[in-house]
Structures are given as structure tokens and as C-alpha cells.
VOLO-601804 format. One line per 5 residues: number of its first residue (from 1); their letters; for each residue x, y, z of N, C-alpha, C. Coordinates in nm, 3 decimals, always signed. Layout:
// residues N
NUM> A> X,Y,Z,X,Y,Z,X,Y,Z; ...
END
This chain:
// residues 186
1> XXXXX> -2.210,+2.710,-3.900,-2.194,+2.644,-3.772,-2.045,+2.615,-3.752; -1.992,+2.648,-3.636,-1.850,+2.629,-3.607,-1.826,+2.490,-3.545; -1.748,+2.408,-3.612,-1.726,+2.265,-3.571,-1.652,+2.261,-3.441; -1.564,+2.354,-3.413,-1.483,+2.346,-3.291,-1.572,+2.363,-3.161; -1.682,+2.437,-3.177,-1.774,+2.456,-3.063,-1.871,+2.337,-3.051
6> XXXXX> -1.894,+2.267,-3.167,-1.986,+2.152,-3.161,-1.924,+2.033,-3.103; -1.794,+2.015,-3.100,-1.734,+1.891,-3.053,-1.620,+1.913,-2.952; -1.647,+1.978,-2.840,-1.539,+1.995,-2.745,-1.510,+1.867,-2.664; -1.600,+1.778,-2.660,-1.589,+1.660,-2.571,-1.462,+1.572,-2.606; -1.433,+1.542,-2.732,-1.316,+1.460,-2.757,-1.188,+1.526,-2.710
11> XXXXX> -1.173,+1.657,-2.726,-1.052,+1.721,-2.683,-1.046,+1.721,-2.528; -1.155,+1.748,-2.465,-1.158,+1.750,-2.318,-1.132,+1.606,-2.269; -1.191,+1.508,-2.333,-1.168,+1.368,-2.289,-1.025,+1.330,-2.302; -0.961,+1.371,-2.416,-0.820,+1.341,-2.440,-0.732,+1.408,-2.336; -0.763,+1.537,-2.305,-0.685,+1.604,-2.201,-0.705,+1.540,-2.069
16> XXXXX> -0.832,+1.503,-2.037,-0.859,+1.439,-1.906,-0.789,+1.309,-1.889; -0.790,+1.226,-1.996,-0.718,+1.096,-1.986,-0.567,+1.113,-1.978; -0.518,+1.213,-2.049,-0.373,+1.246,-2.041,-0.335,+1.290,-1.906; -0.415,+1.370,-1.844,-0.392,+1.418,-1.709,-0.398,+1.303,-1.609; -0.497,+1.222,-1.633,-0.513,+1.104,-1.535,-0.394,+1.011,-1.546
21> XXXXX> -0.351,+0.986,-1.674,-0.232,+0.899,-1.693,-0.111,+0.960,-1.630; -0.094,+1.093,-1.644,+0.024,+1.159,-1.581,+0.013,+1.144,-1.430; -0.105,+1.160,-1.375,-0.120,+1.147,-1.229,-0.089,+1.005,-1.186; -0.138,+0.905,-1.260,-0.110,+0.765,-1.228,+0.037,+0.735,-1.241; +0.104,+0.791,-1.343,+0.245,+0.775,-1.360,+0.321,+0.829,-1.243
26> XXXXX> +0.291,+0.955,-1.209,+0.364,+1.022,-1.093,+0.338,+0.943,-0.968; +0.223,+0.890,-0.945,+0.190,+0.827,-0.822,+0.236,+0.683,-0.809; +0.248,+0.612,-0.922,+0.275,+0.469,-0.917,+0.395,+0.416,-0.992; +0.464,+0.501,-1.066,+0.574,+0.453,-1.149,+0.686,+0.387,-1.064; +0.722,+0.452,-0.950,+0.829,+0.395,-0.874,+0.790,+0.260,-0.813
31> XXXXX> +0.673,+0.250,-0.765,+0.622,+0.125,-0.705,+0.616,+0.015,-0.812; +0.562,+0.051,-0.926,+0.562,-0.047,-1.034,+0.700,-0.092,-1.077; +0.792,+0.002,-1.079,+0.932,-0.034,-1.112,+0.989,-0.128,-1.012; +0.969,-0.104,-0.881,+1.017,-0.195,-0.779,+0.960,-0.332,-0.795; +0.832,-0.341,-0.826,+0.768,-0.470,-0.847,+0.829,-0.533,-0.969
36> XXXXX> +0.842,-0.462,-1.078,+0.899,-0.514,-1.199,+1.042,-0.566,-1.182; +1.120,-0.498,-1.105,+1.257,-0.539,-1.075,+1.256,-0.678,-1.007; +1.160,-0.698,-0.923,+1.153,-0.824,-0.853,+1.096,-0.934,-0.938; +1.015,-0.899,-1.035,+0.957,-0.997,-1.124,+1.043,-1.022,-1.245; +1.121,-0.932,-1.290,+1.203,-0.945,-1.414,+1.345,-0.990,-1.378
41> XXXXX> +1.419,-1.020,-1.482,+1.555,-1.069,-1.457,+1.662,-0.955,-1.440; +1.632,-0.835,-1.484,+1.725,-0.725,-1.461,+1.653,-0.592,-1.465; +1.719,-0.489,-1.432,+1.660,-0.355,-1.421,+1.618,-0.298,-1.556; +1.693,-0.324,-1.659,+1.654,-0.276,-1.787,+1.523,-0.337,-1.836; +1.512,-0.468,-1.815,+1.389,-0.535,-1.854,+1.273,-0.482,-1.768
46> XXXXX> +1.298,-0.453,-1.641,+1.198,-0.393,-1.555,+1.151,-0.260,-1.609; +1.242,-0.179,-1.651,+1.213,-0.044,-1.708,+1.121,-0.067,-1.833; +1.160,-0.164,-1.915,+1.084,-0.187,-2.034,+0.942,-0.235,-2.001; +0.927,-0.318,-1.903,+0.797,-0.365,-1.859,+0.707,-0.253,-1.808; +0.766,-0.163,-1.727,+0.686,-0.050,-1.673,+0.651,+0.046,-1.787
51> XXXXX> +0.744,+0.067,-1.879,+0.711,+0.152,-1.996,+0.597,+0.094,-2.079; +0.607,-0.038,-2.106,+0.503,-0.101,-2.178,+0.364,-0.096,-2.108; +0.372,-0.110,-1.978,+0.245,-0.094,-1.898,+0.181,+0.039,-1.914; +0.258,+0.146,-1.907,+0.204,+0.279,-1.930,+0.168,+0.308,-2.071; +0.241,+0.247,-2.167,+0.202,+0.262,-2.308,+0.067,+0.198,-2.331
56> XXXXX> +0.038,+0.085,-2.271,-0.089,+0.021,-2.288,-0.200,+0.104,-2.230; -0.167,+0.168,-2.116,-0.266,+0.256,-2.056,-0.293,+0.376,-2.142; -0.188,+0.429,-2.208,-0.205,+0.547,-2.293,-0.280,+0.508,-2.419; -0.258,+0.387,-2.469,-0.321,+0.347,-2.591,-0.476,+0.323,-2.576; -0.509,+0.279,-2.455,-0.650,+0.247,-2.434,-0.696,+0.300,-2.292
61> XXXXX> -0.700,+0.432,-2.282,-0.737,+0.487,-2.146,-0.875,+0.447,-2.102; -0.964,+0.418,-2.196,-1.102,+0.383,-2.155,-1.109,+0.240,-2.098; -1.009,+0.160,-2.112,-1.011,+0.027,-2.058,-0.977,+0.028,-1.911; -0.916,+0.137,-1.865,-0.881,+0.147,-1.721,-1.003,+0.186,-1.638; -1.026,+0.123,-1.523,-1.139,+0.155,-1.442,-1.119,+0.296,-1.384
66> XXXXX> -1.231,+0.357,-1.344,-1.228,+0.491,-1.286,-1.158,+0.499,-1.151; -1.110,+0.613,-1.115,-1.047,+0.633,-0.983,-0.901,+0.592,-0.984; -0.825,+0.654,-0.897,-0.686,+0.625,-0.890,-0.662,+0.480,-0.837; -0.739,+0.432,-0.742,-0.728,+0.304,-0.689,-0.748,+0.194,-0.795; -0.854,+0.215,-0.872,-0.883,+0.121,-0.980,-0.776,+0.125,-1.090
71> XXXXX> -0.727,+0.247,-1.115,-0.624,+0.260,-1.213,-0.488,+0.190,-1.168; -0.457,+0.205,-1.038,-0.339,+0.140,-0.986,-0.354,-0.012,-1.000; -0.471,-0.070,-0.963,-0.491,-0.213,-0.976,-0.480,-0.259,-1.124; -0.530,-0.182,-1.212,-0.520,-0.210,-1.354,-0.379,-0.212,-1.399; -0.301,-0.114,-1.355,-0.157,-0.104,-1.391,-0.081,-0.228,-1.335
76> XXXXX> -0.107,-0.269,-1.210,-0.039,-0.382,-1.153,-0.074,-0.508,-1.231; -0.204,-0.529,-1.254,-0.242,-0.647,-1.332,-0.181,-0.649,-1.470; -0.176,-0.532,-1.536,-0.116,-0.530,-1.668,+0.037,-0.561,-1.659; +0.099,-0.507,-1.557,+0.246,-0.537,-1.541,+0.267,-0.687,-1.514; +0.187,-0.745,-1.429,+0.201,-0.889,-1.398,+0.173,-0.969,-1.525
81> XXXXX> +0.070,-0.933,-1.603,+0.043,-1.005,-1.725,+0.152,-0.994,-1.830; +0.214,-0.876,-1.838,+0.331,-0.856,-1.926,+0.443,-0.949,-1.883; +0.465,-0.956,-1.755,+0.573,-1.044,-1.699,+0.541,-1.188,-1.728; +0.414,-1.222,-1.709,+0.369,-1.363,-1.735,+0.394,-1.398,-1.886; +0.357,-1.305,-1.975,+0.384,-1.331,-2.117,+0.535,-1.349,-2.142
86> XXXXX> +0.619,-1.264,-2.079,+0.759,-1.275,-2.099,+0.812,-1.408,-2.042; +0.762,-1.449,-1.929,+0.809,-1.578,-1.869,+0.773,-1.693,-1.966; +0.662,-1.688,-2.024,+0.620,-1.794,-2.125,+0.718,-1.795,-2.243; +0.749,-1.673,-2.291,+0.841,-1.670,-2.403,+0.977,-1.727,-2.364; +1.023,-1.688,-2.249,+1.156,-1.733,-2.202,+1.155,-1.883,-2.182
91> XXXXX> +1.047,-1.936,-2.129,+1.038,-2.080,-2.102,+1.046,-2.157,-2.233; +0.984,-2.108,-2.336,+0.993,-2.175,-2.469,+1.133,-2.174,-2.521; +1.202,-2.056,-2.505,+1.341,-2.047,-2.549,+1.435,-2.135,-2.468; +1.408,-2.144,-2.339,+1.497,-2.218,-2.248,+1.488,-2.370,-2.283; +1.374,-2.413,-2.320,+1.356,-2.558,-2.357,+1.447,-2.594,-2.472
96> XXXXX> +1.471,-2.496,-2.558,+1.553,-2.523,-2.678,+1.701,-2.500,-2.655; +1.733,-2.431,-2.549,+1.871,-2.392,-2.523,+1.936,-2.492,-2.427; +2.064,-2.531,-2.457,+2.126,-2.624,-2.361,+2.159,-2.555,-2.232; +2.170,-2.638,-2.127,+2.202,-2.580,-1.995,+2.337,-2.510,-1.995; +2.349,-2.413,-1.906,+2.474,-2.339,-1.893,+2.582,-2.433,-1.847
101> XXXXX> +2.698,-2.407,-1.893,+2.816,-2.493,-1.857,+2.846,-2.473,-1.709; +2.872,-2.581,-1.642,+2.905,-2.574,-1.502,+3.047,-2.522,-1.479; +3.129,-2.530,-1.586,+3.265,-2.482,-1.578,+3.275,-2.329,-1.562; +3.174,-2.254,-1.607,+3.172,-2.111,-1.597,+3.157,-2.071,-1.454; +3.254,-2.006,-1.397,+3.250,-1.964,-1.259,+3.256,-1.814,-1.248
106> XXXXX> +3.198,-1.753,-1.148,+3.207,-1.609,-1.129,+3.346,-1.567,-1.095; +3.377,-1.445,-1.117,+3.510,-1.394,-1.082,+3.527,-1.398,-0.931; +3.652,-1.404,-0.887,+3.681,-1.416,-0.746,+3.631,-1.293,-0.671; +3.563,-1.310,-0.560,+3.505,-1.211,-0.478,+3.521,-1.244,-0.329; +3.510,-1.149,-0.245,+3.517,-1.186,-0.097,+3.407,-1.288,-0.068
111> XXXXX> +3.435,-1.376,+0.026,+3.353,-1.491,+0.058,+3.211,-1.449,+0.092; +3.191,-1.350,+0.172,+3.056,-1.307,+0.211,+2.977,-1.255,+0.094; +3.040,-1.178,+0.010,+2.974,-1.123,-0.108,+2.942,-1.237,-0.205; +3.027,-1.330,-0.218,+2.997,-1.445,-0.306,+2.883,-1.526,-0.252; +2.878,-1.547,-0.122,+2.770,-1.626,-0.062,+2.634,-1.551,-0.080
116> XXXXX> +2.640,-1.424,-0.061,+2.520,-1.341,-0.080,+2.470,-1.348,-0.227; +2.568,-1.340,-0.322,+2.529,-1.346,-0.459,+2.472,-1.482,-0.495; +2.531,-1.587,-0.439,+2.481,-1.724,-0.464,+2.341,-1.737,-0.408; +2.324,-1.685,-0.286,+2.186,-1.692,-0.223,+2.082,-1.623,-0.305; +2.118,-1.497,-0.352,+2.024,-1.420,-0.438,+1.991,-1.498,-0.562
121> XXXXX> +2.095,-1.554,-0.625,+2.072,-1.624,-0.755,+1.988,-1.748,-0.732; +2.008,-1.818,-0.617,+1.932,-1.934,-0.584,+1.788,-1.896,-0.562; +1.762,-1.794,-0.486,+1.622,-1.754,-0.462,+1.559,-1.705,-0.591; +1.630,-1.623,-0.668,+1.572,-1.579,-0.803,+1.542,-1.699,-0.891; +1.630,-1.796,-0.892,+1.602,-1.916,-0.973,+1.482,-1.989,-0.923
126> XXXXX> +1.469,-2.006,-0.794,+1.350,-2.074,-0.737,+1.226,-1.993,-0.768; +1.231,-1.864,-0.754,+1.115,-1.778,-0.783,+1.072,-1.793,-0.934; +1.172,-1.804,-1.022,+1.146,-1.810,-1.166,+1.075,-1.942,-1.199; +1.084,-2.040,-1.108,+1.024,-2.172,-1.143,+0.878,-2.179,-1.089; +0.833,-2.078,-1.015,+0.698,-2.074,-0.972,+0.609,-2.032,-1.085
131> XXXXX> +0.480,-2.070,-1.076,+0.386,-2.025,-1.179,+0.378,-1.869,-1.173; +0.339,-1.806,-1.281,+0.336,-1.657,-1.280,+0.247,-1.603,-1.170; +0.132,-1.658,-1.146,+0.041,-1.605,-1.046,+0.100,-1.619,-0.907; +0.160,-1.734,-0.880,+0.223,-1.754,-0.744,+0.340,-1.669,-0.726; +0.417,-1.647,-0.832,+0.532,-1.560,-0.823,+0.487,-1.415,-0.793
136> XXXXX> +0.386,-1.375,-0.866,+0.335,-1.237,-0.842,+0.285,-1.218,-0.702; +0.213,-1.317,-0.651,+0.153,-1.310,-0.513,+0.264,-1.310,-0.411; +0.363,-1.397,-0.425,+0.471,-1.398,-0.324,+0.555,-1.278,-0.328; +0.585,-1.223,-0.451,+0.659,-1.100,-0.456,+0.590,-0.984,-0.400; +0.460,-0.969,-0.435,+0.382,-0.860,-0.378,+0.367,-0.863,-0.228
141> XXXXX> +0.345,-0.982,-0.178,+0.319,-0.999,-0.033,+0.450,-1.000,+0.045; +0.543,-1.087,+0.014,+0.662,-1.113,+0.091,+0.770,-1.006,+0.067; +0.795,-0.969,-0.059,+0.902,-0.874,-0.092,+0.858,-0.731,-0.092; +0.732,-0.705,-0.141,+0.685,-0.567,-0.142,+0.611,-0.531,-0.011; +0.580,-0.635,+0.068,+0.519,-0.609,+0.199,+0.368,-0.574,+0.196
146> XXXXX> +0.300,-0.607,+0.084,+0.158,-0.575,+0.068,+0.078,-0.672,+0.150; -0.030,-0.623,+0.211,-0.121,-0.707,+0.285,-0.199,-0.795,+0.184; -0.250,-0.908,+0.234,-0.324,-0.998,+0.150,-0.440,-0.929,+0.079; -0.512,-0.844,+0.153,-0.622,-0.774,+0.096,-0.579,-0.683,-0.016; -0.463,-0.616,-0.006,-0.411,-0.528,-0.110,-0.368,-0.609,-0.232
151> XXXXX> -0.304,-0.721,-0.209,-0.262,-0.809,-0.315,-0.384,-0.857,-0.397; -0.489,-0.895,-0.325,-0.612,-0.939,-0.391,-0.669,-0.829,-0.471; -0.676,-0.706,-0.415,-0.729,-0.595,-0.494,-0.647,-0.567,-0.616; -0.516,-0.565,-0.603,-0.427,-0.533,-0.715,-0.434,-0.639,-0.824; -0.449,-0.764,-0.790,-0.453,-0.873,-0.888,-0.590,-0.902,-0.933
156> XXXXX> -0.695,-0.851,-0.865,-0.833,-0.872,-0.907,-0.882,-1.011,-0.873; -0.835,-1.065,-0.760,-0.875,-1.198,-0.718,-0.926,-1.191,-0.573; -0.987,-1.297,-0.528,-1.033,-1.304,-0.390,-0.921,-1.321,-0.290; -0.939,-1.274,-0.169,-0.836,-1.286,-0.070,-0.799,-1.430,-0.039; -0.902,-1.520,-0.038,-0.872,-1.657,-0.013,-0.783,-1.714,-0.124
161> XXXXX> -0.799,-1.669,-0.244,-0.716,-1.713,-0.355,-0.569,-1.670,-0.330; -0.550,-1.548,-0.285,-0.418,-1.497,-0.254,-0.353,-1.584,-0.143; -0.431,-1.611,-0.040,-0.381,-1.693,+0.071,-0.340,-1.835,+0.021; -0.421,-1.889,-0.067,-0.398,-2.021,-0.120,-0.267,-2.022,-0.201; -0.252,-1.917,-0.288,-0.134,-1.908,-0.368,-0.007,-1.882,-0.280
166> XXXXX> -0.024,-1.810,-0.175,+0.089,-1.784,-0.080,+0.132,-1.918,-0.016; +0.035,-1.994,+0.031,+0.067,-2.120,+0.095,+0.138,-2.217,-0.005; +0.081,-2.226,-0.123,+0.140,-2.313,-0.225,+0.276,-2.263,-0.268; +0.293,-2.134,-0.284,+0.422,-2.081,-0.332,+0.527,-2.100,-0.222; +0.492,-2.078,-0.096,+0.589,-2.102,+0.010,+0.635,-2.244,+0.019
171> XXXXX> +0.540,-2.340,+0.005,+0.575,-2.478,+0.002,+0.666,-2.515,-0.113; +0.628,-2.463,-0.231,+0.709,-2.493,-0.348,+0.847,-2.431,-0.340; +0.857,-2.309,-0.291,+0.987,-2.244,-0.270,+1.073,-2.327,-0.172; +1.008,-2.369,-0.061,+1.086,-2.448,+0.036,+1.136,-2.577,-0.027; +1.052,-2.641,-0.107,+1.097,-2.763,-0.176,+1.207,-2.735,-0.272
176> XXXXX> +1.194,-2.630,-0.353,+1.296,-2.592,-0.452,+1.431,-2.557,-0.391; +1.419,-2.477,-0.278,+1.541,-2.435,-0.211,+1.611,-2.546,-0.136; +1.534,-2.640,-0.084,+1.597,-2.752,-0.009,+1.661,-2.852,-0.108; +1.610,-2.853,-0.229,+1.665,-2.951,-0.328,+1.775,-2.889,-0.412; +1.794,-2.759,-0.403,+1.901,-2.692,-0.484,+2.035,-2.723,-0.425
181> XXXXX> +2.141,-2.724,-0.505,+2.276,-2.751,-0.454,+2.316,-2.660,-0.344; +2.279,-2.529,-0.353,+2.314,-2.429,-0.252,+2.228,-2.456,-0.128; +2.105,-2.503,-0.143,+2.016,-2.526,-0.029,+2.065,-2.629,+0.067; +2.139,-2.725,+0.017,+2.192,-2.833,+0.102,+2.318,-2.799,+0.176; +2.382,-2.685,+0.146,+2.508,-2.647,+0.213,+2.482,-2.598,+0.351
186> X> +2.575,-2.624,+0.440,+2.556,-2.577,+0.583,+2.574,-2.426,+0.590
END
């Protein structure tokens, strides 16, 4: 009896999952990277997060739901969970690290560019203080332009939960931005 003809299923399954993963990568890698850039502190970290997301998909292709839509939602949830884990690690480290010195100032730049950089840093800082779920919801909806229904599908939660997190995140951001030193400037 020839063993290669008795067990074609594992090879076909492996090829099928590899093809599916390649299709998901081609279809969603750029969007996941844009999301990761907004969730992470820099582009390199975002690349690492996207890479780790696809590595997890490659390691356990059976854990991903069927269909490209289900696969996309799984990838987004995995990316958000990886970011959440990273935020927790950073929070632990930050509690142990002293605050940055106020004496360190950025290099001289044109006034408009400096104001834009300060505004971006202020918003990024405020976003980083949101809970991981709220941060993911606000980034997906407000910055990525996703509809509430799509955010709910991607995160695997109810639409009402997304709306609630959006409301809470907007209020918290408003409070954080109004209390920041830059938020009080005219």
C-alpha cells in the first residue's frame, strides 16, 4: 500500500491554509499596518505587530474562522490583543521609570511644524491613556473611518458596545486634552 496516496488530506490542508493565509496577507496587510501604526508608538513596532499577527495565523490556521471576512476580523482582533499586551507591558515599565525631564526640548523648528508636532504628541499621549478597548474602538472608527457596525464585527462585540466605548472614549479624550498643558493654550 502506498502511503502517499492514503494520506493526501494533510498536504492539501496545508497548501489550502497557506494559500488562504497568503490571500489574507495580500488583502489585509496594508490595512492592518495602518491600524497598527495608529495603535503603536512607531512604524517599526507597527511592522512587528503585523508580522506577529500573521505569524500567529500561520502557526494556528485552524483557529481562524472560515471565509475572508471572518479571517479579517480574526486578524484585527489578534492585532488589537497584541497591542493590548504591549500596552500592559509598557505600563508596568513606565511605573518603574522616572518621568522624562522637562528640560529636554525638541530641536528648533518652524513654529507651525512645532505646533503640529506638539498637537500630535498630545493626542497620541491622550490616546495612550485610554483603555485598550476604547483606544482600539476610537482608532478604528475615528481615524480609520470604519462604521460602527464594521468595528463591532472586527472586534467581535455588539454595536451598542462599540457606541458605548466611543462615547466614553470621546469624553475621556476631551477631559485629557483639556487638562493637558497644550490643551489649555489658545
